[in-house]
C-alpha positions in Angstrom: -36.8 -42.7 10.6 -36.6 -39.2 8.8 -33.6 -39.3 5.9 -31.1 -36.6 6.4 -29.4 -34.3 3.5 -25.2 -34.2 3.4 -25.0 -31.4 5.5 -27.1 -32.5 8.4 -25.0 -35.8 8.0 -22.2 -33.6 8.1 -23.0 -30.9 11.1 -24.2 -34.1 13.1 -20.5 -36.4 12.6 -18.8 -33.2 13.3 -20.3 -33.2 16.7 -20.1 -36.5 17.3 -16.8 -36.2 16.7 -15.9 -33.1 19.3 -18.4 -35.0 21.7 -15.5 -38.3 21.0 -12.9 -35.6 21.8 -14.1 -34.3 24.7 -14.8 -37.0 26.4 -11.6 -38.7 25.9 -9.9 -34.6 25.9 -12.0 -32.2 28.4 -9.2 -29.7 29.0 -8.4 -29.1 26.0 -12.4 -28.8 24.4 -13.3 -26.8 27.4 -10.5 -24.2 27.2 -10.9 -24.2 22.7 -15.1 -24.0 23.2 -14.4 -20.8 25.5 -12.0 -19.9 24.0 -14.4 -19.1 20.8 -17.2 -18.6 22.1 -15.6 -15.8 23.9 -14.4 -14.5 19.7 -18.0 -15.6 18.6 -19.3 -13.0 21.2 -21.4 -9.6 19.9 -18.2 -6.9 20.4 -17.3 -4.3 18.2 -18.1 -6.9 14.8 -21.6 -8.4 14.9 -22.3 -11.8 15.4 -23.4 -11.6 11.8 -19.9 -10.3 10.3 -17.9 -12.9 12.4 -19.7 -16.0 10.9 -18.8 -14.3 7.4 -15.6 -13.3 8.2 -15.1 -17.3 9.7 -16.9 -18.7 6.8 -14.3 -16.9 4.1 -11.6 -18.4 6.0 -13.3 -21.7 6.1 -13.5 -21.5 2.5 -10.3 -19.8 1.5 -8.5 -23.0 4.3 -11.3 -25.4 2.5 -12.6 -27.2 5.6 -16.1 -28.8 5.3 -16.5 -28.8 8.1 -16.2 -25.4 9.5 -17.6 -24.2 6.0 -20.9 -26.4 6.7 -21.4 -25.4 10.1 -19.9 -21.6 9.2 -22.9 -21.3 6.2 -25.0 -23.0 8.8 -23.8 -20.1 11.4 -24.6 -17.2 9.0 -27.8 -17.4 8.3 -28.6 -18.2 11.9 -27.6 -14.8 12.4 -29.4 -13.8 9.3 -27.1 -13.4 6.8 -28.6 -12.6 3.5 -28.0 -14.9 0.8 -26.6 -12.2 -1.2 -24.4 -11.3 1.9 -23.5 -14.9 1.6 -22.8 -14.6 -1.5 -20.4 -11.5 -1.7 -18.4 -13.3 0.6 -17.7 -15.7 -1.7 -17.2 -13.0 -3.9 -14.3 -12.0 -1.5 -13.2 -14.8 -0.2 -12.5 -16.3 -4.5 -10.9 -12.3 -4.8 -7.8 -14.4 -2.5 -7.8 -18.2 -3.3 -9.0 -18.7 -6.8 -10.1 -21.3 -8.0 -9.6 -23.3 -5.1 -11.4 -21.4 -3.0 -14.5 -20.4 -5.8 -15.0 -24.1 -6.5 -15.6 -24.9 -2.9 -18.1 -22.0 -3.0 -20.0 -22.7 -5.7 -20.9 -26.4 -4.2 -20.4 -27.1 -0.9 -21.8 -23.3 0.3 -24.4 -23.0 -2.1 -25.6 -27.1 -1.2 -25.6 -26.0 2.2 -27.5 -23.6 2.0 -30.2 -24.6 0.2 -30.6 -27.4 2.5 -30.3 -25.7 5.5 -32.9 -22.8 4.9 -35.7 -24.7 6.6 -33.7 -25.8 9.4 -33.1 -22.2 11.1 -34.3 -20.3 12.7 
């Protein structure tokens, strides 16, 4: 069995948690999933731009699972590392040290661990 890195393990843990919640609260989970899918559809803003916004908000909110999830979303939508780092800079301008500390650790670790697993 292949050993998982931290990022892959966190994504798996989140998916498992959502699965359990969906079984217990299917109507809420379905409504939430429909809403978030609609929010991330291509529109005036591209899916790539929406993932960068979501990453910035995740960092600002200190939500580790969402930081990892939306770092992956950014990579999946073709963001370069430079675009992600610029997103971090804008977020840090509003979130100060807390946003920067999450960014220089968790986001960068996720980028490194996810680079080979996207696409």
